[in-house]
N, C-alpha and C positions, 0 to 999 in steps of 0.2 A: 236685358242684355243689349249691348251696343250693336249697331248695325254691322253686317258683314261688309268687307271691302267690295265695292262695285267697280266694274271696269270703267265706268264713266268718271268716277272720282280718281281713278288712277291716271287715266288719260289726261285729265284736266291739269295735272300738276307736272307732267313731264317737262313742260317747257319753262317752268318756274325758274326765275334767276336765281332763287335762293338755293337751288340744288347744284352741287359741284358735278363735275364730269363723273360719270359712273364708274370710269376705270382710272381715276386720278391716282398718281403715285403717293399722295398724302390724302387721308380721309381725316376730317375734322369732326369730332363729336362734341357737342355742347354739354357741359356738366353745370346744370343750374340748381343750386341748393340755397338754403338759408344761412350763408356764411355769416351774416349778421341777423339780429332778431331773436326771437324766443326760443329758438333751438340751436343757437350758435355754439353751444358747448358739445353737441353730438355730431354737428355737420362736419368738421374736419375729418373724422373717421369715415364718414360716408363719402367724401371726396376721395379719400385714400383707397377705399374700396373699390371705386371705378378705376382709379389709377393702377392698382393691382391687376386687373383684368386686361387693361390696355397694354401694360408692360409685358404681361405674359404673351399677348398676341404679337406685339412688335418683336419680342425676342424669338418667337416661332418663325416669323418672316413668311408665313404662308397665307396672308389675307390677300385675295384678289391679285395673285401673281406678284406679290412682293410689295404691296402698298404698305406704308406706315400710317399709324393712327396718332392723331394728336388731341389730347383733351384741352378744351378751351373752357375756362370756368366763368360763371357769371352768378351774381348774387340775386337769389329770389326774394330775399328778406323774410320769407315765410308768410308774412301777413300783409304786405303792400302790393295789391294786384296791379296798380299802374306801374310801379317800379319793376316788378317782375316781368310784365308785358314788355316794357322798354328794353330790359336786359336781354330777354328772349329775342326780340327784334334785331338788336345789335348782333347777337350770336349769328343770326342768318343773314342779314344784309351786309354787315361789315366783316365778320369773321368767316363766312362761308361754310358754316357747319352743315352737315347733311343729316344729323339725327341729334335727339336730345335725350341725355340720361337725366330724368328729373321730370317735373320739379319735386319738392319734398312735401310741403303742406298742401292740404286738399284745395284750399281757396285759390291760391296762386296758381296751382296746377291747372285748375278748371279755366282760369283766365288766360293762361298761356295757350291751353288747348284751343279755346274758342277765338282768341284774337290773333294768334301768331301761327300755331302748328296747323290748323285747318286751312286757313287762307293760303298758306305757303306750302302745304302738303308734306309736312315734315313729321316723321315718326317720333313719338315720345314714349319712353318707358320709365315709369316712376317706381323707385324702391320703396316709397313710404307714403303716398297720398292714399288715404283709406276711407274717405267719405263715401257712404253708400250712394249718394247722388251721382258719383262718377260712373256707377254701373250703367245707368241708362243715358248717359250724356252722349249727344250727337258727336261722333268722332271721325266719320269717314273711314273707319278701320285703321286709324293712325295711333291711338291710345292704348297702352298696355300698362299693368302694374304686377309686380311680383309679391307685394304684401297683400294679405287678405282684407277684404272690406270690413269696416267696423260693424256691419251687420253681423258678421261672423264673431267678432270680437265681443260684442255685447252679449251674444248667446253663451259664449264660453265663460265670460266673467259672471254671468248670472248663475251659472252652474257652480263655479268656485265659491261664490257667495253662499249659495245654498249648502254646500257640503261643509262650509266652515261654520255654519250655524248663525249667519248673519240674517235676521228677520226683517229688518228696516234700514233703509239708506236715504241719506239726502245726497243730492247731486249738484255739484258746482261745475260748469263747463264754460270753457273759453268761447266768447261770443263770435263764433265764425262758422264756416260750413263743417269743418272737422268736428268742433266741440258740440255744435247742435246735432249733428248726425249721430255722433257716438253716444251722447245722453239720451237721445230718443231711443237708440238700439238698446242701450242698457236698461232704461226704464221698462220697455215693452217686454223684454226678455225676463227680467226679474220679477215683474208683476205676474208673468205667466207661470212662473214657479211658485206662486203664492206669497211672494214677498211684498212689502210695503214700501213705497217711495214717498217720503214725507214732503219733499220740495225739491223742484228742478230749478236752478237759478243760474243766470248767466253772470260771468264776471269779464270785465275788460282788461286787457293787458296793458302794462306800462303804468299802473297806479302806484302810488306810494303807500296807500292806506286801504286795506281790505276788511276794516272792522265792520262796516255796515253790512256788507254781503255775509260775513261770517255771523253777525248777529242775528240776520233772518235765518240762516241755516241752523243755528243753535236753537232758535226758538221753535222750529219745526221738528228738530231732534232726530234720532236715529242711532242705530247700533255703530254705524260707521259713515264716513263722508267719502264719496266717490269724487275724485278731482279729475275731470276730464279736460285738462289744460296743458300748459307747456312748462317744461322743466326749468326754464331760465326766465320765466315771466310770471304771469298772474297765477298759475297753478301753485307755483312755490309761495307766492304771496298769500294765497288762501291758506296753505298749510301753516305758515309761520304765524299768521293772525289767529288761527285755530289753537295752536299750541300755546301762544301767548295768553289767550283768554280762557283756555281750559274747555273750549267748546267741543272739540273732538280730540281723541287720542289714537284712533284707529283710522287709517286712510287707505282707500282703494285706488290703486294707480294704473290706469291704462298706459298704452305704449308711449304717448307723448311726455310722460312724467317720469321716465326712466332716465337716470343719468347720475354719474358719480358726483356732479356739482350739488345735487340735492342732498346727497348724503354727507358731503363735506360741510354743509352749512347747518342742516337740521336732522340729519339721520340719527344721531344719538337719542333723539327724543321720539322716534318713530317706531320704536319696537313693537312688533306684531302687525304692523301694516304690510300689505301685500299687493301684488299686481301681476301683469301680464306684458310680454313683449313677444313679437314674432320670433320664432325659433323652432328648430326641429331637432330630433336626436338621430337624424340619419347619418349614414357613412360619410356623406359629403360634408355634413357640418362638422364632423370630427377632423377630417382632412383640411377643411378651410381653417379650423382653429390653429392647426399647425402652421398653415402658410401665413396667417395673419401674425402669429407670434413671432415668426421668424422675421416678419417685416417691422417688428416692434409696434404692432397694433394690439389693442386689447380685443380678443376675439369675441367678448361678450358685448361689445359696443352695439347699441341698438341701430339696426338697419345697415350695419357694415357688410354682411353677407348679401343682403339684398342689393346693395349698390353694386358689388362685384357681379352679381347675377345680371342685373340690369344692363351694364356695359357689355358683358359677355354676350347676352342675347342680341344685342345690336349688331354686333360684330359677326356672330354666327349667321344671323339672317342675311347679312350683306354677302357673306361667302356662299349661302345657299342659293341666292339670287344671281350671284356673279356680278354684282353691282352695288355701289354705295349710295344710289339714289333711292330716296325713300319710296318714290313711286314704284320702284322695282322690288324692293325688299320688304315692304310692309306686310305683304301676304305670306311671307316666309317665317315671320316671328312665331306664329302658332305652330308651324311646321316643325321647326327646330326645337321648340320647347316641349313637345309631347311625343309619345310613342306613336308610330313605331320607329325603330332606329336603335343604334348603339348607344347605351347610356354614357354621357359625358359628365364628369364630376369636376370639381375645382381643381385646378392644376393640370387639366387635360384639354385645354383649349387647342393646343397644337394638334392633338389627335382629332378633335372634332373638325378643325379646319381641313385637315388632310382627307378625312373621309368625305366631306362635302365636296372638296375639290375633285374627287375621284368619282362623283356622282352617287355617293351613298347617302343613307339617312342617319340622323342622330336624334337622340332624345335627351335634350339638355336638362340634367337633374341639378347640377350646380350645388352651391353652398347651402341652399335653402329648400331643397327638395321641390324645385320648381314644377308645377302642374297648372296649366292654364285650362280651367274648366268651362270657359266660354270665351268669346272674343274679348281678350284682354284681361280676363278676371282669374286671380290666383285662388287656389283652394286654401292653402296656408295652414300653419299650425302655430301653436303659442307655447312660450316657456313661461312656467309660473315660479314666482318667487316670493319670499318674504323678506322683511328687514329685521335683523336681529343684532344687536350690539353694534349698531351703526354700519352695518355692512349687508350686502345682498347675499341671500342664501337661496340658491336655485333648487327647487323641490320636485320638478317634474315637467312633463310636456303634455299639451292638450291637443 
């Protein structure tokens, strides 16, 4: 578990030039996501999810005695840590943001945390960084995430594989923190159920030909191929090469492989494949689906609800602390995210702001049944789906 916030860490950042005045009439939140890169097809919806929460708070007008919130976007690229770090630095030094919603992919999230957020004392809440390595990362109490760790995803996926009668798998993973951590988790969990892993092999994103990688996977064999990659990059390439060569016809798809773009290109040939993405059957999820639909957003978009919740938590923590300075509100994120307090769902941010302004307590449940089980760690649930006739068919929750 990450270290709890210490008073010395908080006091060290109060005077940081990166922090805006605690009672500014404008609060700036950085939204740093992979608007280009291997997840660019799903990122616009994630940014829109954060915008929904910010618009809701601005319409309520109750944050910090009438402060308005502005979202300032930056591109994490998902995979280029140097570019992500530079983008985050600009958000703080040039744009004057006081908190970060993001980043998205685990590797760039860790880079921003260590190189930018910690030195400047800025709170980060990620909607989608799931690497198990982030659980124990030194963070000075500044990093939180609302998506469950891949340690949990590996366990759930192993259960699904076992229930579906899959006895052996090969695993292809994108060669970074996210892919390696997820592949390790899936392998350990599946072998613990008695399953056989024939080969665990990395692939690089951005290649034009994955026949060599698929050839090795095919030689190892397996009832199915687990693709722990990215929907707009190497993961899709591995699937396309597998289908072209006839190496595999059943694919197991963790969260990074969910997206309409995959179905549009190869979904017709992926019948019987299945996977997981974060999601719950809570009342908040149903309410948020209505809100998203009214805003012309697909409510099933991966990490849409988590992005709404991440931005909402930042603003509610600010209200609880009576300050937009990270040094002041960091310790309030856990407070507003968990019981005790009045449950607050999506569309109820005005209610939450009012309760906090009057000195009350809230338990933010949000769109994704938010529950932080340790400093910054989300318990989380998953939605299981299959692909049939070129479309996603949701079959239940885990």
